[in-house]
C-alpha positions as CSV (number, residue, x, y, z in Angstrom):
1,M,115.8,-72.4,202.6
2,Q,114.0,-69.7,204.6
3,A,115.8,-66.9,206.4
4,I,115.0,-63.6,208.2
5,I,117.4,-60.7,207.6
6,L,117.6,-58.3,210.6
7,A,118.5,-55.1,208.9
8,A,116.3,-52.5,210.5
9,G,117.4,-49.1,211.9
10,M,119.9,-46.4,211.0
11,G,122.9,-47.8,212.8
12,K,123.8,-44.6,214.7
13,R,126.9,-46.3,216.1
14,L,128.4,-46.6,212.6
15,G,128.6,-42.8,212.4
16,D,129.3,-41.4,209.0
17,L,128.8,-44.7,207.3
18,T,125.1,-44.6,208.0
19,R,124.4,-40.9,207.8
20,N,122.3,-41.2,204.7
21,N,121.7,-45.0,204.5
22,T,120.5,-47.8,206.6
23,K,123.0,-50.5,207.9
24,C,122.1,-53.0,205.2
25,M,123.1,-50.5,202.5
26,V,126.6,-49.8,203.9
27,K,129.1,-50.7,201.3
28,V,132.1,-53.0,201.9
29,N,134.6,-53.1,199.0
30,G,132.0,-51.4,196.8
31,V,129.2,-53.9,197.5
32,A,126.2,-53.3,199.8
33,L,126.0,-55.6,202.8
34,I,122.5,-56.7,201.8
35,D,123.9,-57.8,198.4
36,R,126.5,-60.0,200.0
37,L,123.8,-62.3,201.5
C-alpha cells in the first residue's frame, strides 16, 4: 500500500497546540497524530 501524508505547515488555527510543533506532532491522548497512522 502506498500513501501520501499531508502534514505540512505549522497549523496556526490550532493556536497553542502548534506553538512549538507542527500539526502532525500534536498529541491526542499522549500519542502524536503522525504515530496514529
